[in-house]
TIMAR-948317 format. One record per atom (N, C-alpha, C): x, y, z; residue in one letter; residue number from 1; atom name. Coordinates in Angstrom, 2 decimals. Each point is the difference from the previous one (the first is absolute). Layout:
% residues N
+---------+---------+---------+------+-----+------+
|      c1 |      c2 |      c3 | type | seq | atom |
+---------+---------+---------+------+-----+------+
|       X |       Y |       Z |    A | NUM |   CA |
...
+---------+---------+---------+------+-----+------+
//
This chain:
% residues 107
+---------+---------+---------+------+-----+------+
|      c1 |      c2 |      c3 | type | seq | atom |
+---------+---------+---------+------+-----+------+
|    0.83 |   -1.19 |    0.00 |    X |   1 |    N |
|   -0.83 |    1.19 |    0.00 |    X |   1 |   CA |
|    0.87 |    1.25 |    0.00 |    X |   1 |    C |
|    1.09 |   -0.05 |    0.72 |    X |   2 |    N |
|    0.90 |    1.15 |    0.07 |    X |   2 |   CA |
|    0.58 |    0.31 |   -1.37 |    X |   2 |    C |
|    0.25 |   -1.04 |   -0.79 |    X |   3 |    N |
|    0.55 |    0.18 |   -1.33 |    X |   3 |   CA |
|   -1.01 |    0.69 |   -0.92 |    X |   3 |    C |
|   -1.28 |   -0.35 |    0.15 |    X |   4 |    N |
|   -1.04 |    0.61 |   -0.82 |    X |   4 |   CA |
|   -0.11 |    1.49 |    0.31 |    X |   4 |    C |
|    0.08 |    0.36 |    1.27 |    X |   5 |    N |
|   -0.08 |    1.41 |    0.39 |    X |   5 |   CA |
|    1.18 |    0.77 |   -0.55 |    X |   5 |    C |
|    1.18 |   -0.59 |    0.03 |    X |   6 |    N |
|    1.18 |    0.67 |   -0.55 |    X |   6 |   CA |
|   -0.13 |    0.22 |   -1.50 |    X |   6 |    C |
|   -0.56 |   -0.98 |   -0.70 |    X |   7 |    N |
|   -0.19 |    0.14 |   -1.45 |    X |   7 |   CA |
|   -1.00 |    1.11 |   -0.29 |    X |   7 |    C |
|   -1.10 |    0.02 |    0.75 |    X |   8 |    N |
|   -1.02 |    1.03 |   -0.23 |    X |   8 |   CA |
|    0.58 |    1.38 |    0.29 |    X |   8 |    C |
|    0.74 |    0.13 |    1.08 |    X |   9 |    N |
|    0.56 |    1.30 |    0.35 |    X |   9 |   CA |
|    1.09 |    0.44 |   -0.97 |    X |   9 |    C |
|    0.65 |   -0.94 |   -0.65 |    X |  10 |    N |
|    1.02 |    0.40 |   -0.97 |    X |  10 |   CA |
|   -0.59 |    0.33 |   -1.36 |    X |  10 |    C |
|   -1.16 |   -0.56 |   -0.34 |    X |  11 |    N |
|   -0.63 |    0.25 |   -1.29 |    X |  11 |   CA |
|   -0.94 |    1.20 |    0.06 |    X |  11 |    C |
|   -0.61 |    0.26 |    1.14 |    X |  12 |    N |
|   -1.00 |    1.07 |    0.12 |    X |  12 |   CA |
|    0.51 |    1.38 |   -0.40 |    X |  12 |    C |
|    1.23 |    0.40 |    0.35 |    X |  13 |    N |
|    0.45 |    1.35 |   -0.42 |    X |  13 |   CA |
|    0.02 |    0.21 |   -1.51 |    X |  13 |    C |
|    0.13 |   -1.07 |   -0.77 |    X |  14 |    N |
|    0.02 |    0.13 |   -1.45 |    X |  14 |   CA |
|   -1.33 |    0.56 |   -0.49 |    X |  14 |    C |
|   -1.12 |   -0.44 |    0.61 |    X |  15 |    N |
|   -1.31 |    0.48 |   -0.41 |    X |  15 |   CA |
|   -0.13 |    1.49 |    0.26 |    X |  15 |    C |
|    0.57 |    0.47 |    1.10 |    X |  16 |    N |
|   -0.16 |    1.40 |    0.37 |    X |  16 |   CA |
|    1.01 |    0.90 |   -0.71 |    X |  16 |    C |
|    1.15 |   -0.52 |   -0.41 |    X |  17 |    N |
|    0.98 |    0.81 |   -0.71 |    X |  17 |   CA |
|   -0.34 |    0.14 |   -1.47 |    X |  17 |    C |
|   -0.69 |   -0.97 |   -0.57 |    X |  18 |    N |
|   -0.29 |    0.04 |   -1.43 |    X |  18 |   CA |
|   -0.88 |    1.19 |   -0.35 |    X |  18 |    C |
|   -0.94 |    0.34 |    0.84 |    X |  19 |    N |
|   -0.87 |    1.13 |   -0.28 |    X |  19 |   CA |
|    0.75 |    1.30 |   -0.07 |    X |  19 |    C |
|    0.94 |    0.23 |    0.90 |    X |  20 |    N |
|    0.76 |    1.25 |   -0.04 |    X |  20 |   CA |
|    1.05 |   -0.02 |   -1.10 |    X |  20 |    C |
|    0.51 |   -1.14 |   -0.36 |    X |  21 |    N |
|    1.00 |   -0.06 |   -1.05 |    X |  21 |   CA |
|   -0.61 |    0.27 |   -1.37 |    X |  21 |    C |
|   -1.25 |   -0.40 |   -0.20 |    X |  22 |    N |
|   -0.65 |    0.18 |   -1.29 |    X |  22 |   CA |
|   -0.92 |    1.21 |   -0.03 |    X |  22 |    C |
|    0.00 |    0.80 |    1.04 |    X |  23 |    N |
|   -0.90 |    1.15 |    0.08 |    X |  23 |   CA |
|    0.40 |    1.08 |   -1.00 |    X |  23 |    C |
|   -1.01 |    0.66 |   -0.50 |    X |  24 |    N |
|    0.26 |    1.12 |   -0.89 |    X |  24 |   CA |
|    0.27 |    1.24 |    0.83 |    X |  24 |    C |
|    0.83 |    0.85 |   -0.50 |    X |  25 |    N |
|    0.36 |    1.19 |    0.75 |    X |  25 |   CA |
|   -1.03 |    1.11 |   -0.13 |    X |  25 |    C |
|   -0.15 |    0.76 |    1.07 |    X |  26 |    N |
|   -0.78 |    1.23 |   -0.01 |    X |  26 |   CA |
|   -1.50 |   -0.20 |    0.05 |    X |  26 |    C |
|   -0.65 |    0.90 |    0.70 |    X |  27 |    N |
|   -1.45 |    0.06 |    0.00 |    X |  27 |   CA |
|   -0.66 |   -1.01 |    0.92 |    X |  27 |    C |
|   -1.24 |    0.28 |    0.26 |    X |  28 |    N |
|   -0.82 |   -0.88 |    0.84 |    X |  28 |   CA |
|   -0.84 |   -0.89 |   -0.90 |    X |  28 |    C |
|    0.00 |   -1.27 |    0.28 |    X |  29 |    N |
|   -0.80 |   -0.94 |   -0.77 |    X |  29 |   CA |
|   -1.17 |   -0.45 |    0.87 |    X |  29 |    C |
|   -1.23 |    0.34 |   -0.37 |    X |  30 |    N |
|   -1.14 |   -0.37 |    0.85 |    X |  30 |   CA |
|   -0.27 |   -1.50 |    0.02 |    X |  30 |    C |
|    0.58 |   -0.76 |   -0.90 |    X |  31 |    N |
|   -0.21 |   -1.45 |   -0.05 |    X |  31 |   CA |
|    1.13 |   -0.77 |    0.66 |    X |  31 |    C |
|    0.88 |    0.67 |    0.72 |    X |  32 |    N |
|    1.17 |   -0.67 |    0.56 |    X |  32 |   CA |
|   -0.36 |   -0.95 |    1.14 |    X |  32 |    C |
|   -1.12 |    0.19 |    0.65 |    X |  33 |    N |
|   -0.37 |   -0.88 |    1.11 |    X |  33 |   CA |
|   -0.49 |   -1.37 |   -0.47 |    X |  33 |    C |
|   -0.28 |   -0.15 |   -1.30 |    X |  34 |    N |
|   -0.44 |   -1.28 |   -0.51 |    X |  34 |   CA |
|    1.09 |   -1.06 |    0.10 |    X |  34 |    C |
|    1.24 |    0.41 |   -0.05 |    X |  35 |    N |
|    1.10 |   -0.97 |    0.14 |    X |  35 |   CA |
|   -0.02 |   -0.65 |    1.37 |    X |  35 |    C |
|   -0.34 |    0.77 |    1.01 |    X |  36 |    N |
|   -0.11 |   -0.57 |    1.35 |    X |  36 |   CA |
|   -1.10 |   -1.04 |    0.09 |    X |  36 |    C |
|   -1.14 |    0.27 |   -0.66 |    X |  37 |    N |
|   -1.08 |   -0.98 |   -0.03 |    X |  37 |   CA |
|    0.42 |   -1.27 |   -0.72 |    X |  37 |    C |
|    0.76 |    0.15 |   -1.09 |    X |  38 |    N |
|    0.45 |   -1.17 |   -0.76 |    X |  38 |   CA |
|    0.96 |   -0.86 |    0.83 |    X |  38 |    C |
|    0.92 |    0.65 |    0.70 |    X |  39 |    N |
|    0.93 |   -0.75 |    0.85 |    X |  39 |   CA |
|   -0.75 |   -0.67 |    1.15 |    X |  39 |    C |
|   -0.96 |    0.72 |    0.60 |    X |  40 |    N |
|   -0.78 |   -0.59 |    1.09 |    X |  40 |   CA |
|   -0.82 |   -1.18 |   -0.49 |    X |  40 |    C |
|   -0.57 |    0.09 |   -1.20 |    X |  41 |    N |
|   -0.77 |   -1.11 |   -0.54 |    X |  41 |   CA |
|    0.89 |   -1.21 |   -0.26 |    X |  41 |    C |
|    1.21 |    0.24 |   -0.51 |    X |  42 |    N |
|    0.92 |   -1.12 |   -0.24 |    X |  42 |   CA |
|    0.42 |   -0.66 |    1.30 |    X |  42 |    C |
|    0.28 |    0.81 |    1.01 |    X |  43 |    N |
|    0.38 |   -0.56 |    1.30 |    X |  43 |   CA |
|   -1.18 |   -0.68 |    0.69 |    X |  43 |    C |
|   -1.22 |    0.49 |   -0.25 |    X |  44 |    N |
|   -1.19 |   -0.62 |    0.60 |    X |  44 |   CA |
|   -0.24 |   -1.40 |   -0.55 |    X |  44 |    C |
|    0.52 |   -0.29 |   -1.18 |    X |  45 |    N |
|   -0.11 |   -1.35 |   -0.54 |    X |  45 |   CA |
|    1.23 |   -0.83 |    0.37 |    X |  45 |    C |
|    1.18 |    0.60 |   -0.12 |    X |  46 |    N |
|    1.24 |   -0.76 |    0.14 |    X |  46 |   CA |
|    0.26 |   -0.46 |    1.43 |    X |  46 |    C |
|   -0.15 |    0.88 |    0.96 |    X |  47 |    N |
|    0.33 |   -0.37 |    1.38 |    X |  47 |   CA |
|   -0.95 |   -1.05 |    0.59 |    X |  47 |    C |
|   -1.33 |    0.12 |   -0.16 |    X |  48 |    N |
|   -0.85 |   -1.09 |    0.49 |    X |  48 |   CA |
|    0.24 |   -1.32 |   -0.73 |    X |  48 |    C |
|    0.30 |    0.07 |   -1.30 |    X |  49 |    N |
|    0.28 |   -1.24 |   -0.73 |    X |  49 |   CA |
|    1.26 |   -0.67 |    0.52 |    X |  49 |    C |
|    1.02 |    0.82 |    0.29 |    X |  50 |    N |
|    1.24 |   -0.55 |    0.56 |    X |  50 |   CA |
|   -0.26 |   -0.61 |    1.38 |    X |  50 |    C |
|   -0.67 |    0.74 |    0.85 |    X |  51 |    N |
|   -0.29 |   -0.51 |    1.34 |    X |  51 |   CA |
|   -0.91 |   -1.21 |   -0.02 |    X |  51 |    C |
|   -1.00 |    0.03 |   -0.87 |    X |  52 |    N |
|   -0.91 |   -1.15 |   -0.11 |    X |  52 |   CA |
|    0.70 |   -1.25 |   -0.49 |    X |  52 |    C |
|    0.89 |    0.17 |   -0.97 |    X |  53 |    N |
|    0.73 |   -1.15 |   -0.52 |    X |  53 |   CA |
|    0.91 |   -0.60 |    1.07 |    X |  53 |    C |
|    0.67 |    0.87 |    0.75 |    X |  54 |    N |
|    0.87 |   -0.50 |    1.07 |    X |  54 |   CA |
|   -0.83 |   -0.68 |    1.10 |    X |  54 |    C |
|   -1.13 |    0.61 |    0.35 |    X |  55 |    N |
|   -0.85 |   -0.58 |    1.05 |    X |  55 |   CA |
|   -0.61 |   -1.32 |   -0.42 |    X |  55 |    C |
|   -0.48 |   -0.08 |   -1.23 |    X |  56 |    N |
|   -0.58 |   -1.25 |   -0.46 |    X |  56 |   CA |
|    1.05 |   -1.09 |   -0.15 |    X |  56 |    C |
|    1.19 |    0.36 |   -0.40 |    X |  57 |    N |
|    1.08 |   -0.98 |   -0.09 |    X |  57 |   CA |
|    0.36 |   -0.57 |    1.35 |    X |  57 |    C |
|    0.08 |    0.88 |    0.99 |    X |  58 |    N |
|    0.32 |   -0.48 |    1.36 |    X |  58 |   CA |
|   -1.12 |   -0.85 |    0.57 |    X |  58 |    C |
|   -1.26 |    0.41 |   -0.25 |    X |  59 |    N |
|   -1.14 |   -0.76 |    0.52 |    X |  59 |   CA |
|   -0.06 |   -1.39 |   -0.64 |    X |  59 |    C |
|    0.19 |   -0.06 |   -1.31 |    X |  60 |    N |
|   -0.03 |   -1.30 |   -0.69 |    X |  60 |   CA |
|    1.16 |   -0.88 |    0.46 |    X |  60 |    C |
|    1.18 |    0.58 |    0.16 |    X |  61 |    N |
|    1.15 |   -0.79 |    0.45 |    X |  61 |   CA |
|   -0.23 |   -0.55 |    1.39 |    X |  61 |    C |
|   -0.53 |    0.83 |    0.90 |    X |  62 |    N |
|   -0.26 |   -0.48 |    1.36 |    X |  62 |   CA |
|   -1.07 |   -1.07 |    0.02 |    X |  62 |    C |
|   -1.05 |    0.16 |   -0.80 |    X |  63 |    N |
|   -1.07 |   -1.00 |   -0.05 |    X |  63 |   CA |
|    0.52 |   -1.33 |   -0.57 |    X |  63 |    C |
|    0.76 |    0.08 |   -1.07 |    X |  64 |    N |
|    0.52 |   -1.23 |   -0.60 |    X |  64 |   CA |
|    1.00 |   -0.68 |    0.93 |    X |  64 |    C |
|    0.77 |    0.78 |    0.74 |    X |  65 |    N |
|    0.92 |   -0.61 |    0.97 |    X |  65 |   CA |
|   -0.78 |   -0.69 |    1.11 |    X |  65 |    C |
|   -1.08 |    0.63 |    0.44 |    X |  66 |    N |
|   -0.83 |   -0.62 |    1.04 |    X |  66 |   CA |
|   -0.66 |   -1.28 |   -0.49 |    X |  66 |    C |
|   -0.47 |    0.01 |   -1.25 |    X |  67 |    N |
|   -0.62 |   -1.20 |   -0.55 |    X |  67 |   CA |
|    1.04 |   -1.09 |   -0.21 |    X |  67 |    C |
|    1.21 |    0.38 |   -0.39 |    X |  68 |    N |
|    1.06 |   -1.00 |   -0.20 |    X |  68 |   CA |
|    0.40 |   -0.65 |    1.33 |    X |  68 |    C |
|   -0.02 |    0.79 |    1.07 |    X |  69 |    N |
|    0.36 |   -0.57 |    1.31 |    X |  69 |   CA |
|   -1.11 |   -0.88 |    0.56 |    X |  69 |    C |
|   -1.25 |    0.39 |   -0.28 |    X |  70 |    N |
|   -1.14 |   -0.76 |    0.53 |    X |  70 |   CA |
|   -1.08 |   -0.07 |   -1.07 |    X |  70 |    C |
|    0.05 |   -1.00 |   -0.88 |    X |  71 |    N |
|   -0.97 |   -0.09 |   -1.09 |    X |  71 |   CA |
|   -1.44 |   -0.15 |    0.48 |    X |  71 |    C |
|   -0.20 |   -0.50 |    1.18 |    X |  72 |    N |
|   -1.36 |   -0.16 |    0.53 |    X |  72 |   CA |
|   -0.67 |    1.32 |    0.33 |    X |  72 |    C |
|    0.77 |    1.05 |    0.16 |    X |  73 |    N |
|   -0.56 |    1.31 |    0.34 |    X |  73 |   CA |
|   -0.24 |    0.87 |   -1.23 |    X |  73 |    C |
|    0.05 |   -0.59 |   -1.19 |    X |  74 |    N |
|   -0.13 |    0.81 |   -1.21 |    X |  74 |   CA |
|   -1.37 |    0.68 |   -0.08 |    X |  74 |    C |
|   -1.04 |   -0.65 |    0.47 |    X |  75 |    N |
|   -1.34 |    0.60 |   -0.02 |    X |  75 |   CA |
|   -0.10 |    1.20 |    0.92 |    X |  75 |    C |
|    0.68 |   -0.07 |    1.15 |    X |  76 |    N |
|   -0.05 |    1.11 |    0.95 |    X |  76 |   CA |
|    0.91 |    1.15 |   -0.42 |    X |  76 |    C |
|    0.98 |   -0.27 |   -0.83 |    X |  77 |    N |
|    0.93 |    1.04 |   -0.44 |    X |  77 |   CA |
|   -0.49 |    0.67 |   -1.28 |    X |  77 |    C |
|   -0.62 |   -0.77 |   -0.88 |    X |  78 |    N |
|   -0.34 |    0.50 |   -1.33 |    X |  78 |   CA |
|   -1.02 |    1.14 |    0.04 |    X |  78 |    C |
|   -1.07 |   -0.14 |    0.76 |    X |  79 |    N |
|   -1.05 |    1.02 |    0.02 |    X |  79 |   CA |
|    0.50 |    1.34 |    0.56 |    X |  79 |    C |
|    0.71 |    0.03 |    1.15 |    X |  80 |    N |
|    0.52 |    1.29 |    0.46 |    X |  80 |   CA |
|    1.03 |    0.61 |   -0.96 |    X |  80 |    C |
|    0.75 |   -0.87 |   -0.70 |    X |  81 |    N |
|    0.97 |    0.53 |   -0.96 |    X |  81 |   CA |
|   -0.73 |    0.70 |   -1.15 |    X |  81 |    C |
|   -1.05 |   -0.61 |   -0.52 |    X |  82 |    N |
|   -0.77 |    0.61 |   -1.09 |    X |  82 |   CA |
|   -0.65 |    1.29 |    0.47 |    X |  82 |    C |
|   -0.50 |    0.03 |    1.22 |    X |  83 |    N |
|   -0.61 |    1.22 |    0.55 |    X |  83 |   CA |
|    1.06 |    1.10 |    0.13 |    X |  83 |    C |
|    1.18 |   -0.35 |    0.47 |    X |  84 |    N |
|    1.08 |    0.97 |    0.10 |    X |  84 |   CA |
|    0.43 |    0.51 |   -1.36 |    X |  84 |    C |
|    0.06 |   -0.87 |   -0.99 |    X |  85 |    N |
|    0.36 |    0.42 |   -1.36 |    X |  85 |   CA |
|   -1.05 |    0.98 |   -0.55 |    X |  85 |    C |
|   -1.28 |   -0.28 |    0.28 |    X |  86 |    N |
|   -1.05 |    0.89 |   -0.49 |    X |  86 |   CA |
|    0.10 |    1.38 |    0.66 |    X |  86 |    C |
|    0.31 |    0.04 |    1.28 |    X |  87 |    N |
|    0.14 |    1.28 |    0.69 |    X |  87 |   CA |
|    1.21 |    0.77 |   -0.51 |    X |  87 |    C |
|    1.10 |   -0.69 |   -0.27 |    X |  88 |    N |
|    1.18 |    0.66 |   -0.56 |    X |  88 |   CA |
|   -0.33 |    0.56 |   -1.38 |    X |  88 |    C |
|   -0.70 |   -0.78 |   -0.80 |    X |  89 |    N |
|   -0.35 |    0.44 |   -1.36 |    X |  89 |   CA |
|   -0.97 |    1.17 |    0.03 |    X |  89 |    C |
|   -0.86 |    0.07 |    1.03 |    X |  90 |    N |
|   -0.92 |    1.13 |    0.09 |    X |  90 |   CA |
|    0.76 |    1.30 |    0.22 |    X |  90 |    C |
|    1.11 |   -0.04 |    0.73 |    X |  91 |    N |
|    0.80 |    1.21 |    0.18 |    X |  91 |   CA |
|    0.67 |    0.42 |   -1.31 |    X |  91 |    C |
|    0.40 |   -0.97 |   -0.80 |    X |  92 |    N |
|    0.59 |    0.32 |   -1.30 |    X |  92 |   CA |
|   -1.06 |    0.62 |   -0.91 |    X |  92 |    C |
|   -1.22 |   -0.53 |    0.02 |    X |  93 |    N |
|   -1.07 |    0.57 |   -0.81 |    X |  93 |   CA |
|   -0.38 |    1.40 |    0.48 |    X |  93 |    C |
|    0.11 |    0.25 |    1.30 |    X |  94 |    N |
|   -0.24 |    1.34 |    0.51 |    X |  94 |   CA |
|    1.02 |    0.98 |   -0.58 |    X |  94 |    C |
|    1.26 |   -0.41 |   -0.11 |    X |  95 |    N |
|    1.02 |    0.83 |   -0.63 |    X |  95 |   CA |
|   -0.33 |    0.26 |   -1.47 |    X |  95 |    C |
|   -0.54 |   -1.00 |   -0.69 |    X |  96 |    N |
|   -0.38 |    0.18 |   -1.40 |    X |  96 |   CA |
|   -1.14 |    1.00 |   -0.12 |    X |  96 |    C |
|   -0.97 |   -0.07 |    0.89 |    X |  97 |    N |
|   -1.11 |    0.96 |   -0.01 |    X |  97 |   CA |
|    0.51 |    1.41 |    0.26 |    X |  97 |    C |
|    0.93 |    0.15 |    0.92 |    X |  98 |    N |
|    0.57 |    1.32 |    0.27 |    X |  98 |   CA |
|    0.74 |    0.52 |   -1.23 |    X |  98 |    C |
|    0.67 |   -0.88 |   -0.72 |    X |  99 |    N |
|    0.70 |    0.42 |   -1.22 |    X |  99 |   CA |
|   -0.99 |    0.47 |   -1.05 |    X |  99 |    C |
|   -1.15 |   -0.66 |   -0.13 |    X | 100 |    N |
|   -1.03 |    0.43 |   -0.94 |    X | 100 |   CA |
|   -0.55 |    1.37 |    0.39 |    X | 100 |    C |
|   -0.19 |    0.21 |    1.29 |    X | 101 |    N |
|   -0.49 |    1.30 |    0.47 |    X | 101 |   CA |
|    1.02 |    1.10 |   -0.32 |    X | 101 |    C |
|    1.26 |   -0.28 |    0.27 |    X | 102 |    N |
|    1.04 |    1.00 |   -0.29 |    X | 102 |   CA |
|    0.17 |    0.25 |   -1.50 |    X | 102 |    C |
|   -0.12 |   -1.05 |   -0.80 |    X | 103 |    N |
|    0.13 |    0.20 |   -1.44 |    X | 103 |   CA |
|   -1.20 |    0.75 |   -0.56 |    X | 103 |    C |
|   -1.15 |   -0.06 |    0.67 |    X | 104 |    N |
|   -1.15 |    0.80 |   -0.42 |    X | 104 |   CA |
|    0.23 |    1.49 |    0.20 |    X | 104 |    C |
|    0.86 |    0.36 |    0.94 |    X | 105 |    N |
|    0.31 |    1.41 |    0.22 |    X | 105 |   CA |
|    0.95 |    0.54 |   -1.06 |    X | 105 |    C |
|    0.70 |   -0.88 |   -0.70 |    X | 106 |    N |
|    0.95 |    0.44 |   -1.02 |    X | 106 |   CA |
|   -0.73 |    0.42 |   -1.27 |    X | 106 |    C |
|   -0.93 |   -0.82 |   -0.44 |    X | 107 |    N |
|   -0.68 |    0.28 |   -1.29 |    X | 107 |   CA |
|   -1.07 |    1.05 |    0.11 |    X | 107 |    C |
+---------+---------+---------+------+-----+------+
//
């Protein structure tokens, strides 16, 4: 997990520097705030998807390890695992809905 945070923190400044590096000189642009909405919409999809994938991977690995250790408990492990996966996926879908809302502000 620490490695993922380091990667995100090392890549994130590129998103914020690109806007100033490609900016046109002089004057006020009334549409300049749309770039912030676009970045927020991209992050609203990317970060929940990353977290959801990591969470679902860990949940599936733990469930399969538990079933491998005790095959008789597969019925008791499977249903809570599926419920947990659905709850994790609902958070990812919430991020997708937020991205749609933010992209609606751009157009």
